[in-house]
C-alpha positions as CSV (number, residue, x, y, z in Angstrom):
1,M,6.8,-60.9,-5.7
2,K,5.2,-58.1,-3.8
3,R,8.3,-55.9,-4.3
4,S,8.1,-56.6,-8.1
5,A,4.4,-55.6,-8.2
6,V,5.2,-52.3,-6.4
7,F,8.1,-51.7,-8.7
8,L,6.0,-52.3,-11.8
9,A,3.3,-50.0,-10.5
10,V,5.8,-47.2,-9.8
11,L,7.4,-47.7,-13.2
12,S,4.1,-47.7,-14.9
13,A,3.2,-44.4,-13.2
14,L,6.5,-42.9,-14.1
15,L,6.1,-43.9,-17.8
16,Y,2.6,-42.4,-17.8
17,A,3.9,-39.2,-16.3
18,Q,6.6,-39.0,-18.9
19,E,4.0,-39.4,-21.7
20,S,1.7,-36.7,-20.2
21,A,1.8,-33.6,-22.4
22,S,1.9,-30.0,-21.3
23,V,0.2,-27.9,-23.9
24,A,-0.2,-24.6,-22.0
25,G,1.0,-21.6,-24.0
26,K,0.7,-20.0,-27.4
27,W,0.4,-21.8,-30.8
28,Q,-0.1,-21.0,-34.4
29,M,-2.9,-23.3,-35.6
30,S,-4.2,-24.0,-39.2
31,V,-7.4,-25.9,-39.9
32,D,-8.6,-27.4,-43.2
33,T,-12.3,-26.5,-43.7
34,P,-14.7,-26.9,-46.7
35,H,-14.1,-23.3,-47.4
36,G,-10.3,-23.5,-47.3
37,V,-7.5,-23.3,-44.7
38,V,-8.1,-21.1,-41.7
39,K,-5.2,-19.8,-39.7
40,G,-5.1,-18.2,-36.3
41,D,-3.5,-17.9,-32.8
42,L,-4.3,-20.6,-30.3
43,E,-3.8,-19.8,-26.6
44,V,-4.1,-22.6,-24.2
45,K,-4.4,-22.7,-20.4
46,Q,-4.0,-26.0,-18.6
47,D,-5.1,-27.2,-15.2
48,G,-4.1,-30.8,-14.8
49,S,-5.8,-32.7,-17.7
50,K,-8.3,-29.8,-18.3
51,I,-7.6,-27.3,-21.0
52,T,-9.3,-24.0,-21.8
53,G,-8.4,-21.1,-24.1
54,T,-9.1,-19.2,-27.2
55,Y,-8.6,-19.6,-31.0
56,T,-8.4,-16.1,-32.6
57,V,-9.1,-15.8,-36.3
58,E,-8.6,-12.5,-38.0
59,Q,-11.9,-12.6,-39.9
60,I,-14.0,-13.9,-37.0
61,G,-12.3,-12.9,-33.7
62,A,-11.7,-14.9,-30.5
63,L,-13.5,-18.3,-30.2
64,A,-13.6,-20.1,-26.9
65,L,-12.3,-23.6,-26.5
66,S,-12.3,-26.3,-23.8
67,G,-11.2,-29.9,-23.6
68,K,-8.7,-32.3,-22.1
69,V,-5.3,-33.9,-22.4
70,E,-4.7,-37.6,-21.7
71,G,-1.1,-38.6,-22.1
72,K,-0.3,-37.3,-25.6
73,K,-3.9,-37.4,-26.7
74,V,-5.6,-34.0,-27.1
75,S,-9.3,-33.4,-27.5
76,F,-11.1,-30.1,-27.5
77,G,-14.1,-28.3,-28.9
78,I,-14.2,-24.8,-30.4
79,E,-17.4,-22.9,-30.1
80,L,-18.3,-21.4,-33.4
81,P,-19.9,-17.9,-33.8
82,G,-23.4,-17.6,-32.5
83,G,-22.9,-20.4,-30.0
84,E,-25.1,-22.9,-31.9
85,M,-22.3,-25.3,-32.8
86,T,-19.1,-26.6,-31.3
87,L,-16.5,-28.0,-33.7
88,A,-14.7,-31.1,-32.2
89,F,-10.9,-31.6,-32.5
90,T,-8.9,-34.7,-31.7
91,G,-5.2,-35.3,-32.1
92,T,-1.8,-35.8,-30.4
93,A,0.8,-33.5,-28.9
94,D,4.4,-34.1,-29.6
95,G,6.8,-31.5,-28.2
96,D,6.5,-28.3,-30.2
97,S,3.7,-29.5,-32.4
98,M,0.2,-30.8,-32.3
99,S,-1.9,-32.3,-35.1
100,G,-5.1,-34.3,-35.7
101,T,-8.5,-34.1,-37.4
102,T,-11.8,-32.3,-36.9
103,Q,-15.2,-33.9,-36.7
104,L,-15.7,-32.7,-40.3
105,G,-12.7,-34.8,-41.5
106,G,-10.3,-32.0,-42.1
107,A,-6.8,-31.9,-40.8
108,W,-5.4,-29.4,-38.2
109,T,-1.9,-28.6,-37.1
110,A,-0.5,-26.4,-34.4
111,T,3.1,-25.1,-34.0
112,W,4.5,-24.0,-30.6
113,V,5.1,-20.2,-30.4
114,G,5.9,-19.7,-26.7
115,A,4.9,-20.3,-23.1
116,Q,2.0,-18.3,-21.6
117,S,3.7,-15.7,-19.5
118,A,3.0,-15.9,-15.8
119,P,1.7,-12.7,-14.2
120,K,4.2,-10.7,-12.2
121,P,4.1,-11.1,-8.4
122,V,1.4,-9.0,-6.7
123,L,1.9,-7.2,-3.3
124,G,-1.3,-5.8,-1.8
125,T,-4.2,-5.9,0.6
126,V,-7.1,-8.4,0.6
127,T,-10.4,-6.7,-0.2
128,A,-13.0,-9.3,-1.1
129,F,-13.9,-13.0,-1.5
130,Q,-15.7,-15.0,-4.2
131,V,-16.2,-18.4,-2.6
132,D,-18.0,-20.0,-5.5
133,T,-15.0,-19.4,-7.8
134,L,-12.3,-19.9,-5.2
135,E,-11.0,-16.3,-5.8
136,F,-10.2,-13.4,-3.6
137,G,-9.8,-9.7,-4.4
138,V,-6.5,-7.9,-3.9
139,K,-5.8,-4.1,-4.2
140,P,-2.1,-4.0,-5.2
141,D,0.1,-1.2,-3.7
142,G,0.5,0.0,-7.3
143,G,-2.1,-0.9,-9.9
144,S,-5.8,-1.8,-10.3
145,P,-7.7,-4.3,-8.2
146,L,-7.6,-7.9,-9.4
147,L,-8.9,-11.4,-8.5
148,V,-6.5,-14.2,-7.4
149,K,-7.6,-17.8,-7.9
150,V,-6.5,-20.5,-5.5
151,G,-6.3,-24.2,-6.3
152,P,-4.9,-27.5,-4.9
153,E,-1.4,-26.6,-5.8
154,T,-1.4,-23.2,-4.3
155,D,1.1,-23.0,-1.4
156,V,0.1,-20.7,1.4
157,V,2.5,-19.6,4.2
158,T,2.4,-16.9,6.9
159,I,5.3,-14.7,8.0
160,P,5.6,-12.2,10.9
161,P,5.3,-8.5,9.9
162,G,8.6,-7.0,8.9
163,E,10.2,-10.2,7.6
164,S,11.6,-10.0,4.1
165,G,12.3,-13.7,3.6
166,L,10.7,-17.1,4.3
167,A,13.1,-18.2,7.1
168,K,10.3,-17.7,9.7
169,S,7.4,-18.8,7.5
170,K,4.8,-21.3,8.8
171,P,2.4,-23.4,6.7
172,A,-1.1,-21.9,6.4
173,K,-4.4,-22.5,4.5
174,A,-6.3,-20.4,2.0
175,T,-9.1,-20.3,4.5
176,D,-6.8,-18.4,6.9
177,I,-6.8,-15.4,4.6
178,A,-9.0,-12.5,5.9
179,L,-10.1,-9.1,4.8
180,G,-7.3,-6.5,5.4
181,D,-4.5,-9.1,5.4
182,R,-1.4,-8.3,3.4
183,V,-0.4,-10.8,0.7
184,L,2.4,-11.4,-1.7
185,V,1.1,-13.6,-4.5
186,S,3.4,-15.2,-7.0
187,F,2.6,-17.2,-10.2
188,V,4.3,-19.7,-12.6
189,D,4.0,-20.3,-16.3
190,G,1.1,-22.6,-17.3
191,M,-0.8,-22.4,-14.0
192,T,-3.8,-20.1,-13.8
193,E,-4.0,-20.3,-10.0
194,A,-1.6,-18.6,-7.6
195,R,1.5,-20.7,-7.0
196,R,2.4,-19.2,-3.6
197,I,0.6,-16.8,-1.3
198,V,2.8,-15.2,1.5
199,L,0.3,-14.0,4.1
200,I,0.8,-11.3,6.8
201,P,-2.4,-11.2,8.9
202,A,-3.9,-7.8,9.5
203,G,-4.1,-8.5,13.3
204,D,-0.4,-9.2,13.5
205,I,0.4,-6.0,11.6
206,A,-1.8,-4.0,14.0
207,R,-0.2,-5.5,17.1
208,R,3.3,-4.9,15.6
209,N,2.4,-1.3,14.8
210,E,1.1,-0.6,18.2
211,A,4.1,-2.1,19.9
212,E,6.3,0.0,17.6
213,R,4.4,3.1,18.4
214,L,4.7,2.6,22.1
215,D,8.4,1.9,21.8
216,W,8.9,5.1,19.8
217,Q,7.1,7.0,22.6
218,R,9.1,5.3,25.4
219,R,12.6,5.4,23.8
220,G,12.1,8.3,21.3
221,I,13.0,12.0,21.0
222,S,11.5,14.3,18.4
223,G,12.1,17.9,17.3
224,I,13.3,20.2,14.6
225,V,16.8,19.9,13.4
226,S,18.9,23.0,14.2
227,S,22.3,21.7,13.1
228,T,24.3,18.6,12.0
229,N,28.0,18.1,12.7
230,G,29.5,14.8,11.7
231,G,27.7,12.1,13.6
232,V,25.8,14.5,15.8
233,V,22.4,16.0,15.1
234,T,21.1,18.8,17.4
235,L,17.3,19.2,17.8
236,E,15.2,22.1,19.0
237,Q,12.2,21.0,21.1
238,R,9.7,23.8,21.5
239,T,7.7,23.7,24.8
240,P,5.4,26.1,26.6
241,Q,8.5,26.9,28.8
242,G,10.6,27.8,25.8
243,V,13.1,26.0,23.5
244,K,15.0,23.0,24.8
245,T,17.9,21.2,23.1
246,A,18.4,17.5,22.5
247,V,21.5,15.8,21.0
248,I,21.2,12.7,18.8
249,T,24.3,10.6,18.2
250,V,24.4,8.7,14.8
251,T,26.6,5.7,14.0
252,G,27.1,3.5,11.0
253,K,24.6,1.1,12.4
254,T,21.8,3.7,12.7
255,R,18.9,3.0,10.4
256,I,17.9,6.2,8.7
257,R,14.6,6.7,6.7
258,R,13.1,9.8,5.1
259,Y,9.5,10.8,4.1
260,A,9.6,11.0,0.3
261,P,8.0,13.9,-1.5
262,D,4.1,13.6,-1.4
263,S,4.3,10.6,0.9
264,V,2.1,10.6,4.0
265,K,2.7,7.4,6.1
266,F,5.4,6.8,8.7
267,T,5.7,3.2,7.5
268,D,6.4,4.3,3.9
269,A,9.5,6.3,4.8
270,Q,12.4,5.4,2.4
271,P,16.0,4.5,3.2
272,S,18.2,7.6,3.5
273,V,21.6,8.7,4.8
274,L,22.8,11.2,7.4
275,G,24.0,13.7,4.8
276,E,20.4,14.3,3.7
277,I,19.3,15.6,7.1
278,A,19.1,19.4,7.0
279,A,18.3,22.2,9.4
280,G,14.6,22.8,9.6
281,D,13.7,19.2,9.0
282,Q,11.4,17.4,11.5
283,L,13.2,14.4,13.0
284,Q,12.3,11.5,15.3
285,A,14.9,9.1,16.7
286,R,14.7,6.2,19.1
287,G,17.3,4.3,21.1
288,P,18.9,4.4,24.5
289,K,18.6,7.9,26.0
290,S,19.9,9.8,29.0
291,D,17.8,10.0,32.2
292,D,17.0,13.7,31.5
293,G,16.0,12.9,27.9
294,T,18.4,15.3,26.3
295,R,20.8,12.8,24.7
296,L,20.0,9.7,22.6
297,A,22.2,7.1,20.8
298,A,20.1,6.6,17.7
299,E,19.2,3.1,16.6
300,E,16.7,4.5,14.1
301,I,15.9,7.9,12.6
302,V,12.9,9.0,10.6
303,F,12.9,12.6,9.2
304,G,11.3,14.8,6.5
305,T,10.9,18.2,5.1
306,F,7.3,19.3,5.9
307,L,5.0,22.2,5.3
308,T,2.1,23.5,7.4
309,K,-0.5,25.6,5.6
310,V,-3.6,27.4,6.8
311,G,-6.2,28.3,4.2
312,T,-9.8,29.1,3.4
313,V,-11.7,26.4,1.6
314,M,-12.8,27.5,-1.9
315,A,-14.1,24.1,-3.3
316,V,-14.4,20.5,-2.2
317,N,-14.5,17.5,-4.6
318,P,-15.2,14.4,-2.6
319,D,-15.1,12.1,-5.6
320,A,-11.6,13.2,-6.6
321,R,-10.7,13.6,-2.9
322,E,-9.4,17.1,-3.5
323,I,-9.9,20.4,-1.8
324,R,-9.0,23.9,-3.1
325,I,-7.9,26.5,-0.6
326,E,-6.6,30.0,-0.6
327,D,-3.4,30.1,1.5
328,L,-3.9,32.8,4.2
329,A,-0.2,33.7,4.1
330,T,0.4,34.0,0.3
331,K,-3.2,34.3,-1.0
332,K,-2.2,31.6,-3.6
333,T,-4.7,28.9,-4.6
334,L,-3.5,25.4,-3.5
335,T,-4.9,22.0,-4.3
336,V,-5.0,19.7,-1.2
337,R,-5.1,16.0,-2.1
338,V,-6.5,13.5,0.5
339,T,-5.2,9.9,0.2
340,A,-6.2,6.7,2.0
341,G,-3.3,7.3,4.4
342,S,-4.2,10.9,5.3
343,Q,-5.5,11.7,8.7
344,L,-8.5,14.0,8.9
345,K,-9.3,15.5,12.4
346,M,-12.1,17.8,13.7
347,L,-10.9,20.7,15.8
348,P,-13.2,21.6,18.8
349,D,-14.0,25.2,19.7
350,M,-10.5,26.4,20.6
351,R,-11.8,29.6,22.3
352,A,-13.2,27.4,25.0
353,A,-10.0,25.4,25.3
354,M,-7.9,28.6,25.5
355,S,-10.1,30.0,28.2
356,G,-9.2,27.2,30.6
357,T,-12.8,26.2,31.2
358,P,-13.0,22.9,33.1
359,H,-15.1,21.2,30.5
360,S,-12.9,22.0,27.5
361,P,-13.8,20.0,24.4
362,L,-10.1,19.5,23.4
363,P,-9.4,15.9,24.3
364,T,-6.0,14.6,25.6
365,P,-5.0,11.2,27.0
366,T,-5.1,12.6,30.6
367,G,-7.3,15.6,30.2
368,Y,-6.5,19.1,28.9
369,P,-3.2,20.3,30.4
370,G,-2.7,23.9,31.3
371,R,-0.8,26.2,29.0
372,D,2.3,26.1,31.2
373,S,2.2,22.4,31.9
374,E,5.3,20.5,31.1
375,S,3.1,17.5,30.1
376,F,1.6,19.4,27.2
377,D,2.2,17.2,24.1
378,I,0.8,18.7,20.9
379,K,1.4,15.5,18.9
380,Q,-0.7,13.4,21.3
381,I,-3.4,16.1,21.4
382,L,-3.6,16.0,17.6
383,E,-3.7,12.3,17.5
384,H,-6.6,12.1,20.0
385,L,-8.8,14.6,18.2
386,P,-12.0,13.1,16.8
387,A,-11.8,11.8,13.2
388,A,-13.3,13.8,10.4
389,A,-14.2,13.0,6.8
390,I,-13.8,15.0,3.6
391,G,-17.5,15.7,3.8
392,D,-17.0,17.6,7.0
393,V,-14.9,20.2,5.2
394,K,-17.1,23.1,4.2
395,V,-16.6,25.8,1.6
396,G,-15.7,29.1,3.4
397,S,-14.3,27.4,6.5
398,A,-10.6,27.4,7.4
399,I,-8.4,24.3,7.6
400,V,-4.9,23.5,8.6
401,V,-2.9,21.0,6.5
402,T,0.5,19.3,7.0
403,S,2.3,17.9,4.0
404,T,5.7,16.9,2.8
405,R,7.4,19.3,0.5
406,G,6.1,17.8,-2.8
407,A,7.1,18.0,-6.4
408,N,4.5,20.7,-7.2
409,S,4.5,23.8,-5.1
410,D,0.8,24.3,-5.8
411,E,-0.3,20.9,-4.5
412,L,-0.3,19.4,-1.0
413,T,-0.6,15.7,-0.2
414,T,-2.3,15.7,3.2
415,I,-0.6,14.0,6.1
416,M,-3.0,15.6,8.6
417,L,-5.9,17.9,7.9
418,L,-7.6,19.9,10.8
419,A,-11.1,20.9,9.9
420,N,-13.1,23.7,11.7
421,A,-9.9,25.8,12.2
422,D,-11.8,29.1,12.3
423,S,-12.1,29.2,16.1
424,L,-8.4,28.2,16.4
425,I,-7.5,31.3,14.3
426,Q,-9.8,33.5,16.2
427,A,-8.5,32.3,19.6
428,A,-4.9,32.7,18.5
429,Q,-5.4,36.2,17.1
430,A,-7.3,37.2,20.3
431,Q,-4.3,36.0,22.4
432,A,-1.7,37.6,20.1
433,G,-3.5,41.0,19.9
434,G,-4.7,40.8,16.3
435,A,-1.5,39.4,14.6
436,N,-1.9,37.7,11.2
437,P,-3.3,34.2,11.5
438,M,-0.1,32.3,10.8
439,D,2.0,34.3,13.3
440,A,-0.8,34.1,15.8
441,I,-1.1,30.4,15.7
442,S,2.7,29.9,15.8
443,R,2.9,31.9,19.1
444,M,0.4,29.7,20.9
445,H,1.6,27.9,24.0
446,G,4.8,29.8,24.3
447,G,5.7,29.5,20.6
448,M,5.8,25.7,20.6
449,L,3.9,25.6,17.3
450,S,6.6,27.6,15.5
451,G,9.4,26.4,13.3
452,P,11.6,27.6,10.5
453,G,9.6,29.9,8.3
454,G,6.7,30.2,10.8
455,L,3.9,27.7,11.8
456,S,5.1,24.1,12.0
457,L,2.8,21.4,13.4
458,P,4.2,17.9,14.0
459,A,4.0,15.8,10.8
460,I,5.7,12.6,11.8
461,L,2.7,10.6,12.9
462,Q,2.3,6.9,13.7
C-alpha cells in the first residue's frame, strides 16, 4: 500500500512536470482591441514559473510584462503607456503557440519565432558585487564590463590556475567569489542567471605566479639570440665583465611562446615555433642546466622582438593613458601607450649611484653591487625600482620605454617605462665622455645594456 502511494505521488509529479510549459523565447503576438488588431514582438524570459519580458509594438514601443506559468496556464500583465494601467492576459501554452483572452474580452494569439539566444561565455576578472540583486561585475578580457546574475541553478566550481578542463574541479559556492578572481561564466537558453561559473581565486593565481617566477630564476637562462642552428639556440649574455655565451637545446617537447606585437605581459605570450626565433630577439628558457650555467635543455622558451627607446616628453594625456615623446635618436615623435599590464618605475638619481656612494638610492635585493660585480643583475634592479604612475611623468623630462615591435612604427605599447631618466642620461654621458645619449647608456656597466642596434634593456618581465 505504501509503495503504491509513493508510486502514485511520483507519477503525479512526472505528469505535472510533463504538462509544465516553457515559454521563454521570441513570439509574434496579435491582440484584438476595441481599436482593431495590434501586432508586435513578444520576448519572454522565464525563471521557474515566473515570466518577464517585453511586448514591442511599432506605433508604441516596448511595453513591460510580468506574470507566471502554471502547467499550461499562462497569465501575465502588460503595462500600458504612462504606467497608469496594466492589461491582464490569460490563456494556455501549447507547443509553438499560445492563445487566450484579455481582461477586455478580446482574443490574443502568439506564434513561436525562436529561442532566446543565450549570451556567449564570458572570461574575465571580478570587479564588483551587487548583493541586493545577486549580481557581480565582470571585466571581460575583451569587451565592456557587465553584470552576471546568480541563482539557485547556478553551478559554481573552482579549478587550479593553468587548468584548461574540469578534471580537477571542486564544488564551490557563489559566496566564495571575491574581487580580483578570474571567472569563466557560461549561460544556457531560457535562463537569465549564469548556468556555470568556473572560478580561479586570485590568491591561487598569485601563489602560482610567484612559484613560477622563482622557478624561472632558479632554472632559467636569459639573453639575446646570436644564432640558431637546428635545435640549438645560442645566446649572448652581456655582463660587466664582457659577453658570455649560453647554449639552449630545443626538442620537440619544448613549449615555445612568443610576445605578440603590442603585447606587454609574460603570461600573454602566444604559442610559437623554433623557426620564428631570430638573431637579436630576447629569449628566456628554463629547464635542467649545467653546473656552470652555460648550457640548458629547454622545457620552455619565451621570446620576443623588443625595442628600447629614450625620449623627451612632449605631452601627457592621463585620461587616454598616452604620452608623446621625441625620440632622442631619430628626433621622430612617438606615441607611448600605457596599459593595465605596463610597469611604470621611478629612476633614482643615477649620478649618485654611479659615484659608488654607500647610500646610493638605487635599490637591489641585496644592496647596490659594484660596477664590476658578477652579481650585478639589471633585470632584478629594474624590477625592484619604486613604482611610478602616469602622473609622475612630466613634460620636458626624459623617459626610457621598452616595447614589443608593434604594428605601427610610430606607436609603442609600454612593457616598462622608466621615469626621471634625465640623471641616467647625464651620468652615462659623463662616464662616456659626452657620447650621444643612446650610445652612452648602452656602454654602461661594461656594455651590458647594449644589444643589436644599440640600447637594449630587458623586456621579458614576470
